[in-house]
RODO-2510 file (C-alpha; in nm, 4 decimals, decimal comma):
residues 214
     n   res          X          Y          Z
     1     m    -4,5544    -9,9607   -10,2570
     2     s    -4,4092    -9,9654   -10,6100
     3     d    -4,3046   -10,3281   -10,5556
     4     i    -4,6659   -10,4272   -10,4889
     5     f    -4,7844   -10,2603   -10,8111
     6     q    -4,5039   -10,4301   -11,0038
     7     e    -4,6014   -10,7716   -10,8673
     8     v    -4,9672   -10,7110   -10,9520
     9     d    -4,8693   -10,6000   -11,3032
    10     e    -4,6557   -10,9117   -11,3577
    11     e    -4,9347   -11,1337   -11,2271
    12     l    -5,1816   -10,9774   -11,4693
    13     r    -4,9397   -11,0326   -11,7567
    14     r    -4,8950   -11,3999   -11,6633
    15     e    -5,2684   -11,4375   -11,6364
    16     n    -5,3212   -11,2805   -11,9797
    17     l    -5,0519   -11,4978   -12,1350
    18     a    -5,2063   -11,8074   -11,9864
    19     k    -5,5456   -11,7137   -12,1264
    20     l    -5,3946   -11,6411   -12,4675
    21     w    -5,2070   -11,9706   -12,4672
    22     a    -5,5182   -12,1596   -12,3644
    23     r    -5,7075   -11,9997   -12,6520
    24     y    -5,4422   -12,0030   -12,9262
    25     g    -5,1814   -12,2548   -12,8143
    26     k    -5,3184   -12,5322   -13,0345
    27     y    -5,2854   -12,3068   -13,3379
    28     v    -4,9233   -12,2332   -13,2509
    29     y    -4,8554   -12,6070   -13,2289
    30     a    -5,0315   -12,6648   -13,5599
    31     l    -4,8290   -12,3891   -13,7264
    32     a    -4,5044   -12,5337   -13,5907
    33     v    -4,5978   -12,8782   -13,7248
    34     l    -4,6858   -12,7286   -14,0632
    35     l    -4,3519   -12,5476   -14,0810
    36     v    -4,1638   -12,8687   -14,0031
    37     l    -4,3634   -13,0623   -14,2646
    38     a    -4,3126   -12,7877   -14,5254
    39     t    -3,9370   -12,7870   -14,4639
    40     l    -3,9271   -13,1646   -14,4904
    41     a    -4,1309   -13,1562   -14,8137
    42     v    -3,8997   -12,8990   -14,9748
    43     t    -3,5925   -13,0998   -14,8736
    44     q    -3,7429   -13,4204   -15,0117
    45     w    -3,8440   -13,2487   -15,3385
    46     r    -3,4928   -13,1115   -15,3892
    47     h    -3,3477   -13,4552   -15,3221
    48     y    -3,5917   -13,6064   -15,5724
    49     q    -3,5018   -13,3468   -15,8378
    50     l    -3,1301   -13,4106   -15,7867
    51     h    -3,1866   -13,7858   -15,8174
    52     q    -3,3903   -13,7307   -16,1350
    53     r    -3,1193   -13,5129   -16,2932
    54     e    -2,8538   -13,7705   -16,2102
    55     a    -3,0663   -14,0510   -16,3576
    56     e    -3,1397   -13,8469   -16,6718
    57     g    -2,7701   -13,7680   -16,7093
    58     a    -2,6814   -14,1356   -16,6857
    59     r    -2,9436   -14,2273   -16,9476
    60     y    -2,8203   -13,9512   -17,1769
    61     i    -2,4586   -14,0714   -17,1520
    62     a    -2,5717   -14,4291   -17,2195
    63     a    -2,7545   -14,3121   -17,5337
    64     l    -2,4451   -14,1220   -17,6484
    65     n    -2,2377   -14,4348   -17,6028
    66     l    -2,4819   -14,6285   -17,8223
    67     a    -2,4380   -14,3660   -18,0946
    68     r    -2,0584   -14,3793   -18,0639
    69     q    -2,0713   -14,7576   -18,1001
    70     g    -2,2650   -14,7220   -18,4250
    71     k    -2,5869   -14,8585   -18,2764
    72     d    -2,7879   -14,5783   -18,4320
    73     q    -3,1315   -14,7395   -18,4101
    74     d    -3,0880   -14,8149   -18,0406
    75     a    -2,9526   -14,4647   -17,9839
    76     v    -3,2480   -14,3048   -18,1657
    77     a    -3,4908   -14,5015   -17,9483
    78     a    -3,2989   -14,4046   -17,6329
    79     f    -3,2846   -14,0337   -17,7202
    80     a    -3,6532   -14,0322   -17,8168
    81     a    -3,7415   -14,1852   -17,4794
    82     i    -3,5324   -13,9272   -17,2942
    83     a    -3,6944   -13,6455   -17,4934
    84     r    -4,0402   -13,7734   -17,3910
    85     q    -3,9687   -13,8508   -17,0280
    86     a    -3,6928   -13,6149   -16,9150
    87     s    -3,7180   -13,2446   -16,8430
    88     g    -3,5066   -12,9364   -16,9019
    89     g    -3,1655   -12,9538   -17,0646
    90     h    -3,1403   -13,3293   -17,1068
    91     a    -3,4711   -13,3458   -17,2925
    92     t    -3,3661   -13,0647   -17,5269
    93     l    -3,0245   -13,2163   -17,5989
    94     a    -3,1832   -13,5581   -17,6558
    95     r    -3,4128   -13,4063   -17,9194
    96     f    -3,1130   -13,2565   -18,0993
    97     e    -2,9268   -13,5865   -18,0867
    98     d    -3,2343   -13,7732   -18,2114
    99     a    -3,2627   -13,5349   -18,5081
   100     a    -2,8909   -13,5596   -18,5886
   101     l    -2,9051   -13,9397   -18,5924
   102     k    -3,2118   -13,9343   -18,8162
   103     a    -3,0341   -13,7017   -19,0593
   104     r    -2,7273   -13,9258   -19,0574
   105     a    -2,9450   -14,2277   -19,1324
   106     g    -3,1022   -14,0482   -19,4301
   107     d    -3,4324   -13,9607   -19,2623
   108     v    -3,3987   -13,5898   -19,3421
   109     d    -3,7716   -13,5239   -19,3171
   110     g    -3,7762   -13,6777   -18,9702
   111     a    -3,4798   -13,4641   -18,8647
   112     v    -3,6374   -13,1458   -19,0032
   113     a    -3,9620   -13,2230   -18,8182
   114     i    -3,7762   -13,2498   -18,4872
   115     y    -3,5772   -12,9311   -18,5486
   116     a    -3,8945   -12,7450   -18,6482
   117     a    -4,0692   -12,8645   -18,3317
   118     l    -3,7747   -12,7486   -18,1203
   119     a    -3,7749   -12,4087   -18,2924
   120     a    -4,1450   -12,3662   -18,2163
   121     d    -4,1252   -12,4863   -17,8544
   122     g    -4,1585   -12,1863   -17,6228
   123     s    -4,0309   -12,3883   -17,3256
   124     v    -3,6900   -12,4273   -17,4943
   125     d    -3,4267   -12,1562   -17,4451
   126     s    -3,4190   -11,9052   -17,7327
   127     v    -3,0557   -11,9895   -17,8151
   128     y    -3,1475   -12,3534   -17,8784
   129     r    -3,4584   -12,2514   -18,0723
   130     d    -3,2427   -12,0380   -18,3037
   131     v    -2,9999   -12,3267   -18,3588
   132     a    -3,2937   -12,5552   -18,4360
   133     t    -3,4234   -12,3013   -18,6886
   134     l    -3,0853   -12,2946   -18,8633
   135     l    -3,0603   -12,6730   -18,8726
   136     a    -3,4174   -12,7101   -18,9980
   137     a    -3,3332   -12,4653   -19,2777
   138     q    -3,0054   -12,6374   -19,3587
   139     y    -3,1597   -12,9829   -19,3921
   140     g    -3,4821   -12,8533   -19,5411
   141     l    -3,3173   -12,6683   -19,8300
   142     k    -3,3055   -12,9757   -20,0496
   143     s    -3,6747   -13,0582   -20,0478
   144     g    -3,8401   -12,7757   -19,8557
   145     e    -4,0181   -12,4655   -19,9801
   146     p    -3,7508   -12,1918   -20,0110
   147     t    -3,9857   -11,9000   -19,9425
   148     a    -4,0988   -12,0617   -19,6153
   149     i    -3,7358   -12,1174   -19,5167
   150     i    -3,6491   -11,7538   -19,5941
   151     a    -3,9395   -11,6353   -19,3781
   152     k    -3,8345   -11,8515   -19,0812
   153     l    -3,4727   -11,7361   -19,1073
   154     a    -3,5637   -11,3667   -19,1326
   155     p    -3,5626   -11,2948   -18,7539
   156     l    -3,2158   -11,4494   -18,7274
   157     t    -3,0619   -11,2286   -18,9986
   158     s    -3,0708   -10,9109   -18,7898
   159     a    -2,7269   -10,7848   -18,6905
   160     d    -2,7963   -10,8237   -18,3172
   161     n    -2,8570   -11,1978   -18,3473
   162     p    -2,5415   -11,4024   -18,2783
   163     w    -2,6345   -11,6492   -18,5538
   164     h    -2,6956   -11,3891   -18,8241
   165     p    -2,3943   -11,4803   -19,0448
   166     s    -2,5130   -11,8413   -19,0773
   167     a    -2,8724   -11,7248   -19,1206
   168     l    -2,7644   -11,4908   -19,4030
   169     e    -2,5778   -11,7683   -19,5842
   170     l    -2,8731   -12,0054   -19,5611
   171     t    -3,1082   -11,7272   -19,6701
   172     a    -2,8962   -11,6602   -19,9782
   173     l    -2,8995   -12,0316   -20,0667
   174     a    -3,2781   -12,0407   -20,0300
   175     e    -3,3072   -11,7300   -20,2495
   176     l    -3,0955   -11,8983   -20,5150
   177     k    -3,3137   -12,2073   -20,4976
   178     s    -3,6221   -11,9896   -20,5459
   179     g    -3,4597   -11,8399   -20,8561
   180     d    -3,4148   -11,4901   -20,7115
   181     r    -3,0502   -11,4262   -20,7998
   182     a    -3,0789   -11,0528   -20,7316
   183     a    -3,1952   -11,1129   -20,3739
   184     a    -2,9194   -11,3721   -20,3274
   185     r    -2,6546   -11,1248   -20,4447
   186     t    -2,7841   -10,8650   -20,1985
   187     t    -2,7734   -11,1131   -19,9122
   188     y    -2,4274   -11,2380   -20,0032
   189     q    -2,3091   -10,8775   -20,0201
   190     r    -2,4415   -10,8169   -19,6673
   191     l    -2,2495   -11,1207   -19,5489
   192     a    -1,9289   -11,0306   -19,7337
   193     d    -1,9363   -10,6795   -19,5836
   194     d    -2,0113   -10,8002   -19,2301
   195     l    -1,6923   -10,7533   -19,0290
   196     a    -1,8450   -10,9444   -18,7373
   197     a    -1,8966   -11,2581   -18,9472
   198     p    -1,6402   -11,5414   -18,9445
   199     q    -1,3765   -11,5034   -19,2155
   200     g    -1,4696   -11,8348   -19,3758
   201     l    -1,8310   -11,7279   -19,4280
   202     r    -1,7270   -11,3895   -19,5657
   203     a    -1,4865   -11,5571   -19,8079
   204     r    -1,7576   -11,7965   -19,9313
   205     a    -1,9955   -11,5033   -19,9765
   206     a    -1,7343   -11,3171   -20,1833
   207     e    -1,6813   -11,6253   -20,4002
   208     m    -2,0555   -11,6580   -20,4565
   209     l    -2,0778   -11,2907   -20,5507
   210     t    -1,8080   -11,3447   -20,8127
   211     a    -1,9850   -11,6524   -20,9478
   212     l    -2,3212   -11,4732   -20,9635
   213     a    -2,1654   -11,1786   -21,1514
   214     e    -2,0569   -11,4013   -21,4387
***
């Protein structure tokens, strides 16, 4: 008797499954197709990104070779194009190279403009933004407004910033340019007393303190 009930139960289950499949089977097929297409799209996108990175890397190396060969104008144009068209690390490095070549060619204002733009670009990693701030200050000291430079360097002079020794030295130079010798002495003293700073920077700070005391 139990066998009969079991057969009836199995028959009902098959019947229910058949009804469910008839009602929802097309959706299951559609979902399966969508999953296959999504997987294919992700794979193709990753392949495209890899191809793009390889192409950007090749263009970046070609631009570097132009710079090494002394073809600065061609290199500047190449780096500027990469900065506009590439993404991520290659674009950032191309902007730095473009600025460096401009500075080397005597276009200091052009270099400072690029460094300032990098420093203000929130899409760039904070480490690179800090380096750009330092370089903008370094090249901008000659013709820039010292108080503006001091203000931009201020966040980098805190002890927890890895670039603070360089930021302190540039700050002291800007303070001297502004005519504030007292502030410069204080900043140089901070640098001379900073055991975490490179020895060369501490030695220069000590020399400047001696010169300012005369």
